C-alpha positions, 0 to 999 in steps of 0.5 A, a space after each residue: 179831842 176825839 169826842 169833839 170830833 165825833 160830836 161835830 161829825 155826827 151832826 154832818 153825817 145826819 145832814 146837819 149844818 156846818 153851824 151846828 157841827 162846830 157848835 157841837 164840837 166846841 161845846 164838847 171841849 167847853 165841857 172838858 176842864 182840860 181846855 181853856 174854855 167853858 168849865 176849864 176857863 182860866 182866872 183873870 187877875 181878880 180871880 174871876 172868870 170872863 169867857 169869850 166865844 164867836 161863831 161865823 158862817 159863810 152864808 146864813 142858814 135857811 129858816 124853818 118857815 120857808 125851807 123845811 117841812 114839819 118832819 124835817 124841822 123835827 128831825 133837825 132838832 133831834 139831830 142837834 139834840 143827839 149830837 149835843 148830848 145833855 146840852 140844850 136842844 139846837 132848833 133851826 132858826 125861825 127868823 129870816 137872817 139877812 145875807 150880810 149877817 154872818 157872825 156873832 161874838 160875845 165877851 166878858 161872860 161869867 155864867 154861860 155853861 156853854 158860851 158857844 151855844 149862847 153865841 149861836 142863839 144870839 146869831 140866829 135871832 137878829 130881831 132881838 139881837 141886831 148887833 154882831 158883838 155883845 158883852 157882859 150880863 146883857 149878852 147873857 140875859 139875852 142868851 138865856 132868854 133865847 135858850 142858848 145856854 144853861 146858866 151855871 153857878 161860879 162853882 161850876 167853873 172853879 177847878 183846882 188846876 186853874 186856881 193854882 195857875 192863877 195863884 202861882 202866876 201872881 206869885 202867891 201861895 197855893 191857897 185853895 179857897 172855896 168862896 161861899 158866893 161861888 156856890 150860889 145858883 145863878 139868879 137871872 133877875 140879878 143879872 138883869 139888874 146888873 145889866 141895867 146898872 151897867 147901862 146907867 153907869 151905876 157901877 163904881 170904877 175899879 180900884 187898883 191896889 197892891 193886893 187883888 180884892 178877891 185874893 186878900 186874906 190875912 194869912 197872905 204874906 206876899 203882896 201882889 206887885 205890879 212887877 210880878 203881874 207883868 212878868 207873868 206874861 199877863 199883858 194884852 195880846 193874842 191868846 195862844 194855847 201855851 198861855 193856859 198850861 203849866 209852861 212858865 218858869 215860876 209854875 215849874 218851880 212849884 211842880 214836882 220834878 216827876 211831873 215835868 220830866 217823865 219817861 216816854 212810857 209815862 207820857 200823859 196827854 193832859 200835859 200837852 198845851 190845852 188852851 183856846 178851842 175852835 172848830 171848822 166844818 164844811 157841810 153837804 150844802 157847801 157852807 163853811 162855819 167856824 167857832 171859837 171859845 176861850 177863857 182868855 189869858 191867865 191873869 189878864 186885866 179885868 174887862 180885857 177883850 181878846 182876839 178870839 171873839 174879834 172877826 178877822 183876828 180870831 176867826 173867819 169863815 168864807 167861801 168863793 167860786 174857784 175858776 179853772 185856770 189853764 197853765 202853760 208850761 214856760 220853756 
């Protein structure tokens, strides 16, 4: 958390925008597997990753063509690059952004290393992306093309902690499979092909069975029952930090007692709730920006869209002029 604050503040300290500050802060948390975002995203009921992210600003940032000199453009790019560390460089917008365009959301992302950077790139390119909400492979193809985020193989998002939460939430054994397809590099051409298939409705409808497809193994003795799925807290609803940590009864039964009840001297900060992440910033120009990123609810239905990327439900950034009001004392 301190690293995220430092990254965001570094952008503001150097005169950067609130938009870049929240992107830097959220990117730092996406890189930390302890949070339910980016690398630490939770698995859905089918054992897949489906991430969501959003960004909003109280007013669009100025373009490079009309406001900044060449030196200022280069300085801004360096500021963003330094604040983001080894992540993608965040250049100033080169397109004129309409005043009414204030937010961007993306959902059902599977290969974006930093979903928030991908969403930022989509927001800053209204010509290629005129809509404020995109999903699935189409959003990723456009985001990668616009250098919004580096693609990552599925293995990057696989963490032991999240996999155990996923298995135990479904009442299954603690198998730790490492599927071969998770090790494959991301093929952008295949994402484009998937996008075309989605556009022409060539994907078969999902098949619901007693056993989730990605978890089927001959050694499994327990069947995946819908009742256990419902009792694990997987119905649709707003995400809360407690949804993504070891806090339900079924999960605690599998943990050693020492990892649940510890002395104050042995307190581990990692035991605190760590779920959906977000950031809010106010820059020197008076612009407010916010950003959110999440893996959603653990063991959610495939294709579920949560409140995190939904304007007015999961995020909002606004500014207004405040007038002084004289208060008269009432006797």
